[in-house]
C-alpha positions as CSV (number, residue, x, y, z in Angstrom):
1,M,10.5,-4.1,-25.4
2,S,11.3,-1.0,-27.6
3,G,11.8,2.3,-26.3
4,G,8.6,3.7,-28.0
5,F,6.5,1.0,-26.6
6,L,7.8,1.7,-23.1
7,F,7.0,5.4,-23.3
8,R,3.6,4.8,-24.8
9,H,2.4,2.4,-22.6
10,G,5.0,1.4,-19.7
11,W,4.9,4.4,-17.5
12,T,1.6,3.2,-15.5
13,A,3.2,-0.1,-14.8
14,F,6.5,1.5,-14.0
15,L,4.9,4.0,-11.4
16,L,2.9,1.2,-9.9
17,I,5.9,-1.3,-9.8
18,A,7.9,1.5,-8.3
19,L,5.3,2.3,-5.5
20,A,4.9,-1.0,-4.6
21,A,8.7,-1.8,-4.2
22,V,8.7,1.5,-2.0
23,C,5.8,0.1,0.1
24,V,7.8,-3.4,0.7
25,I,11.4,-2.3,0.7
26,L,11.6,0.7,2.7
27,P,9.4,-0.8,5.8
28,L,11.3,-3.9,5.5
29,L,14.6,-2.3,5.8
30,N,13.4,-0.1,8.6
31,L,11.7,-2.5,10.6
32,A,13.5,-5.8,10.1
33,V,17.2,-4.8,9.5
34,P,19.2,-3.8,12.8
35,E,20.3,-0.2,13.1
36,G,23.9,-1.1,12.9
37,S,23.5,-2.8,9.5
38,P,24.5,-0.8,6.2
39,F,21.3,-1.8,4.8
40,H,18.9,-0.3,7.7
41,V,16.7,2.7,6.5
42,S,16.3,5.2,9.2
43,T,12.7,6.3,10.1
44,Y,13.8,9.9,9.1
45,V,14.3,8.7,5.6
46,V,11.0,6.8,5.7
47,T,9.1,9.7,6.9
48,L,10.8,12.0,4.4
49,S,9.8,9.5,1.6
50,G,6.3,9.7,2.8
51,K,6.3,13.3,2.6
52,F,7.7,13.4,-1.0
53,L,4.9,11.2,-2.0
54,C,2.4,13.4,-0.7
55,Y,4.2,16.4,-2.5
56,A,3.9,14.1,-5.5
57,L,0.1,13.9,-5.3
58,L,0.0,17.7,-5.0
59,A,1.9,18.0,-8.0
60,L,-0.4,15.6,-9.8
61,S,-3.4,17.6,-8.9
62,V,-2.1,20.7,-10.3
63,D,-1.2,18.8,-13.6
64,L,-4.6,17.9,-14.2
65,V,-5.8,21.5,-14.2
66,W,-2.7,23.1,-15.7
67,G,-1.3,20.5,-18.0
68,Y,-4.7,19.3,-19.4
69,C,-7.2,22.4,-18.9
70,G,-4.7,25.2,-19.3
71,I,-5.6,26.7,-15.7
72,L,-2.5,27.9,-14.0
73,S,-3.2,27.6,-10.5
74,L,-0.9,29.7,-8.1
75,G,-3.1,28.7,-5.1
76,H,-3.2,24.9,-4.7
77,G,-1.4,25.2,-1.6
78,T,-4.9,26.4,-0.1
79,F,-6.5,22.9,-0.8
80,F,-3.3,21.0,0.4
81,A,-3.5,23.0,3.8
82,L,-7.3,22.8,4.3
83,G,-6.9,18.9,3.9
84,G,-4.1,19.2,6.5
85,Y,-5.9,21.3,8.8
86,A,-8.8,18.7,8.8
87,M,-6.4,16.0,9.9
88,G,-4.6,18.1,12.2
89,M,-7.7,18.8,14.2
90,H,-8.5,15.0,14.3
91,L,-5.2,14.6,15.9
92,M,-5.5,17.4,18.2
93,R,-8.8,15.8,19.7
94,K,-7.1,12.7,19.9
95,I,-4.5,14.2,22.5
96,G,-7.0,14.6,25.3
97,T,-5.7,14.6,28.8
98,R,-2.1,13.9,27.5
99,G,-1.9,17.6,26.5
100,V,0.1,20.1,28.7
101,Y,-3.0,21.4,30.5
102,G,-4.7,18.0,30.7
103,D,-8.1,19.2,29.5
104,P,-10.0,16.0,27.9
105,I,-11.9,18.2,25.2
106,L,-10.1,21.6,24.5
107,P,-6.5,21.4,22.5
108,D,-3.9,23.1,24.6
109,F,-3.9,26.2,22.6
110,M,-7.5,26.9,23.5
111,V,-6.9,26.7,27.1
112,F,-4.1,28.9,26.9
113,L,-6.1,31.5,25.2
114,N,-8.8,31.1,27.6
115,W,-11.4,29.4,25.5
116,H,-14.4,28.0,27.5
117,E,-15.9,25.6,25.1
118,L,-14.8,23.9,21.8
119,P,-16.1,25.8,18.7
120,W,-19.0,24.3,16.7
121,Y,-16.7,23.5,13.8
122,W,-14.5,21.2,15.8
123,H,-17.1,18.8,16.9
124,G,-17.0,15.5,14.7
125,F,-13.2,15.6,14.4
126,N,-12.6,13.0,17.2
127,H,-13.8,10.5,14.5
128,F,-11.1,9.7,11.8
129,A,-13.6,8.9,9.1
130,F,-15.3,12.5,9.8
131,A,-12.1,14.1,9.5
132,L,-11.0,12.2,6.5
133,L,-14.1,13.1,4.8
134,M,-13.6,16.7,5.8
135,A,-10.2,16.8,4.2
136,V,-11.9,15.8,0.7
137,V,-15.1,18.0,1.1
138,V,-13.8,21.2,2.7
139,P,-11.4,21.8,-0.3
140,G,-13.7,20.4,-2.8
141,V,-16.7,22.9,-1.6
142,L,-14.3,25.9,-1.7
143,A,-13.1,25.0,-5.2
144,L,-16.7,24.5,-6.2
145,V,-17.7,28.0,-5.0
146,F,-14.6,29.6,-6.3
147,G,-14.7,27.8,-9.5
148,W,-18.2,28.8,-10.3
149,F,-17.8,32.4,-10.0
150,A,-14.4,32.4,-11.7
151,F,-15.3,30.3,-14.5
152,K,-18.9,31.5,-14.9
153,S,-17.3,35.0,-15.4
154,R,-15.0,33.5,-17.8
155,V,-11.8,34.7,-15.9
156,T,-8.8,33.2,-17.6
157,G,-5.1,33.3,-18.0
158,V,-3.0,35.5,-15.9
159,Y,-6.0,37.2,-14.2
160,L,-7.2,33.7,-13.0
161,S,-3.8,32.9,-11.8
162,I,-3.7,36.1,-9.7
163,I,-7.0,35.4,-8.0
164,T,-6.1,32.2,-6.9
165,Q,-2.7,33.3,-5.4
166,A,-5.0,36.1,-3.6
167,M,-7.1,33.2,-2.3
168,T,-4.6,31.4,-0.6
169,F,-2.8,34.6,0.6
170,A,-6.1,35.7,2.2
171,L,-6.7,32.5,4.0
172,M,-3.1,32.4,5.2
173,L,-3.8,35.9,6.9
174,A,-7.0,34.5,8.3
175,F,-5.6,31.3,9.9
176,F,-2.8,33.5,11.4
177,R,-5.2,35.1,13.7
178,N,-5.6,33.5,17.2
179,D,-9.4,34.1,17.1
180,M,-10.2,31.6,14.1
181,G,-9.6,28.9,16.5
182,F,-7.1,27.0,14.5
183,G,-3.8,27.6,16.7
184,G,-3.0,31.0,15.2
185,N,0.7,31.4,14.2
186,N,2.0,28.1,16.0
187,G,-0.8,26.1,14.2
188,L,-1.6,22.4,15.4
189,T,1.2,20.1,16.6
190,D,2.3,17.8,19.5
191,F,0.4,14.9,18.0
192,K,0.2,11.6,19.9
193,E,-1.7,9.0,18.1
194,I,-3.5,8.2,14.8
195,L,-6.0,5.3,14.8
196,G,-4.9,4.3,18.3
197,F,-1.3,3.9,17.2
198,D,1.7,6.1,18.6
199,I,2.4,8.4,15.9
200,Q,6.1,8.3,16.4
201,S,6.7,4.8,16.4
202,D,8.8,3.2,13.6
203,A,5.7,0.9,12.6
204,T,3.4,3.9,12.2
205,R,5.7,5.9,10.2
206,C,6.0,2.9,7.8
207,G,2.1,2.5,7.7
208,L,1.8,6.3,6.8
209,L,4.5,5.7,4.0
210,V,2.4,2.9,2.6
211,A,-1.0,5.0,2.9
212,S,0.8,7.9,0.9
213,A,1.9,5.5,-1.8
214,V,-1.5,3.8,-2.1
215,A,-3.1,7.3,-2.3
216,L,-0.6,8.5,-5.0
217,A,-1.4,5.2,-7.1
218,G,-5.1,5.7,-6.7
219,G,-5.0,9.4,-7.7
220,F,-2.8,8.5,-10.6
221,L,-5.1,6.1,-11.9
222,I,-8.2,8.3,-11.3
223,C,-6.5,11.2,-13.4
224,R,-5.3,8.8,-16.1
225,A,-9.0,7.4,-16.4
226,V,-10.1,11.0,-16.8
227,T,-7.5,12.2,-19.2
228,L,-7.9,9.1,-21.6
229,S,-11.7,9.4,-21.6
230,K,-13.8,11.7,-23.9
231,L,-13.8,14.1,-21.3
232,G,-10.1,14.2,-21.2
233,K,-10.1,15.1,-25.1
234,V,-12.5,17.8,-24.3
235,M,-10.2,19.2,-21.6
236,V,-7.2,19.5,-24.1
237,A,-9.4,21.0,-26.5
238,L,-10.5,24.0,-24.4
239,R,-6.8,24.2,-23.2
240,D,-5.7,24.7,-26.8
241,A,-8.7,26.5,-28.1
242,E,-11.3,27.3,-25.6
243,S,-13.3,29.7,-27.8
244,R,-13.5,27.3,-30.7
245,T,-14.6,24.6,-28.1
246,R,-17.3,26.8,-26.7
247,F,-18.6,27.5,-30.1
248,L,-18.9,23.9,-30.8
249,G,-21.4,23.9,-28.1
250,Y,-19.6,22.5,-25.0
251,R,-20.3,24.1,-21.8
252,V,-16.8,24.8,-21.0
253,E,-17.2,26.2,-17.5
254,H,-18.7,23.0,-16.4
255,Y,-15.8,20.8,-17.7
256,K,-13.5,23.3,-16.2
257,L,-15.2,23.2,-12.7
258,F,-15.4,19.3,-12.6
259,V,-11.5,19.2,-13.1
260,W,-10.9,22.1,-10.7
261,V,-13.0,20.3,-8.0
262,L,-11.5,16.9,-8.4
263,S,-8.1,18.4,-8.4
264,A,-8.7,20.4,-5.1
265,M,-9.9,17.0,-3.5
266,L,-6.8,15.2,-4.5
267,A,-4.7,18.0,-3.2
268,G,-6.7,18.0,0.2
269,I,-6.0,14.2,0.5
270,A,-2.3,14.9,0.1
271,G,-2.5,17.3,2.9
272,A,-4.3,15.0,5.2
273,L,-1.6,12.3,4.7
274,Y,1.3,14.8,5.0
275,V,0.4,16.3,8.4
276,P,0.7,13.3,10.5
277,Q,4.3,12.8,9.1
278,A,5.3,16.2,9.4
279,G,4.0,16.4,12.9
280,I,2.6,20.0,12.3
281,I,0.3,22.2,10.3
282,N,0.4,26.0,10.4
283,P,-0.8,29.0,8.3
284,S,2.7,29.0,6.4
285,E,1.3,26.1,4.4
286,F,-0.8,28.7,2.5
287,A,2.0,30.8,1.7
288,P,1.7,31.4,-2.0
289,A,5.3,30.5,-2.4
290,N,4.4,27.0,-1.7
291,S,1.8,26.9,-4.5
292,I,4.3,28.4,-6.9
293,E,6.9,25.9,-5.8
294,A,4.3,23.1,-6.8
295,V,3.8,24.8,-10.1
296,I,7.7,24.3,-10.6
297,W,7.6,20.6,-9.7
298,V,5.1,20.2,-12.5
299,A,7.1,22.2,-15.1
300,A,10.2,20.3,-14.1
301,G,9.0,17.0,-14.6
302,G,6.8,17.4,-17.6
303,R,3.5,19.3,-17.8
304,G,0.5,17.4,-19.3
305,T,2.0,13.9,-18.6
306,L,0.8,12.9,-15.1
307,I,3.8,10.9,-14.4
308,G,6.2,14.0,-15.1
309,P,5.1,15.9,-12.1
310,I,5.4,13.0,-9.9
311,F,9.1,12.7,-10.8
312,G,9.3,16.4,-10.7
313,A,8.0,16.7,-7.1
314,V,10.4,14.0,-5.8
315,L,13.5,14.9,-7.6
316,V,13.1,18.9,-6.8
317,N,12.2,17.9,-3.2
318,V,15.4,15.4,-2.9
319,F,17.7,18.5,-4.3
320,K,15.9,21.0,-2.0
321,T,16.6,18.5,1.2
322,W,20.2,18.3,0.1
323,M,20.3,21.9,-0.7
324,T,18.9,23.3,2.6
325,G,21.1,21.1,4.7
326,T,24.3,22.2,3.0
327,L,23.7,25.7,1.5
328,P,20.5,27.0,2.9
329,E,21.1,30.5,1.9
330,I,21.2,29.8,-1.9
331,W,18.1,27.6,-2.0
332,L,15.6,30.1,-3.4
333,F,18.3,31.2,-6.2
334,A,18.7,27.5,-7.0
335,L,14.8,27.0,-7.4
336,G,14.8,30.2,-9.6
337,G,17.5,28.9,-11.7
338,L,16.1,25.6,-11.9
339,F,12.7,27.2,-13.3
340,I,14.7,29.2,-15.9
341,V,16.7,26.3,-17.1
342,V,13.5,24.3,-17.5
343,T,11.5,26.9,-19.3
344,L,14.4,27.5,-21.7
345,F,16.0,24.2,-22.5
346,L,13.5,21.5,-21.3
347,P,9.9,22.8,-21.9
348,K,8.7,19.2,-21.9
349,G,10.4,18.6,-18.6
350,V,12.4,15.6,-17.6
351,I,9.9,13.3,-19.1
352,G,10.0,15.1,-22.4
353,L,13.9,14.5,-22.4
354,F,13.5,10.9,-21.8
355,N,11.0,10.7,-24.3
356,R,13.3,12.5,-27.1
357,M,16.1,10.0,-26.0
358,A,13.9,6.8,-26.5
359,N,12.1,8.2,-29.7
360,G,11.9,11.5,-30.7
361,K,8.4,11.3,-32.2
362,T,6.7,9.1,-29.6
363,P,5.0,11.2,-26.8
364,A,4.9,9.8,-23.5
365,A,1.9,7.7,-22.2
366,G,-0.8,9.8,-20.8
367,T,0.8,13.1,-22.4
368,A,-1.9,15.6,-23.5
369,P,-1.1,16.4,-27.1
370,I,-0.6,19.9,-28.2
371,A,-2.8,20.4,-31.3
372,A,-0.7,22.0,-34.1
373,K,-3.6,23.4,-35.9
374,E,-7.1,22.3,-34.7
375,P,-7.9,20.8,-31.3
376,A,-9.3,17.2,-31.5
377,V,-13.0,18.0,-30.4
378,A,-15.7,15.6,-30.7
379,T,-18.9,17.1,-32.1
380,P,-21.7,17.2,-29.7
381,P,-24.8,15.0,-30.6
382,G,-27.3,16.8,-33.0
383,R,-24.6,19.2,-34.5
384,K,-22.5,18.8,-37.4
385,G,-18.7,19.5,-37.4
386,G,-17.3,22.7,-39.0
């Protein structure tokens, strides 16, 4: 198999095979190999790997809007956190009498704050299916409302980025308030079970890892189908020349809104899978710095490639785990330096570097081509080109 063929066609297969291997090998080495064996994989590594896969799904959602539509979102942590809170509310409801105060209905923090009844927006979260649905619907509805006003008003560029950052900062401040009913500064934690299984058990951790890998694979295939379709061509066109695309008769705001909402839903799923593995969700997940870090993952991996942000999220977070364990005081400087290096020397990210090594003229599979002169825009029915 030639290098060019691999980079044109092999990334999807490579990713799916890698995820399948993770789903089989890590649980097997964790559950079947004794702890004293050098081949044993600890539950900590399994959990960390599952969280990295959730980060990869978040990075994928950012790449869909930034890499293909040119919408630089500095607030995607909002959708990630909302999905996490939806799942956290379900896990809190399942604690029941096992909480510190033993109340069968109210979570511990509500009892501590002298709440007398469960707020209306907590009802239904005792059902896993409802919580999973809300992890998708709530980010999607927020994205729909936000995007409708922003795109209808033709807010673009740095102005849109600033507004997305303001959105996540406002929600962070709101969720810090105890009277919001989401645990305030402490957030939601002390989870006991998920779907009837002990959330701390090795088998459950392996199950969550597999679920994260399946979600990432599904999200990648959905994004790939979208970007390789006619819709994907219009997305690239409006990214490269939005005014011309609009003049050709396309309702640009509709395309942007669709991709924006889809991206938010994927981020919500990532957050819902992240929370049971992290064991906590609090307002710090809304912090603008988290959204900016997700953008760095995408840039480091390769914007507009789908596969690149997945690699970028995993590689940067592996580096972060090592750095914060050895030299935590310089991690933010290292992150900033990484972004500068990528911007100056690797504008197409790690995937772009691999691509040049294999074949300098062959774009990576799924890469959104940058139009040199004219964007590739299909002419709407009933119109003539030009």
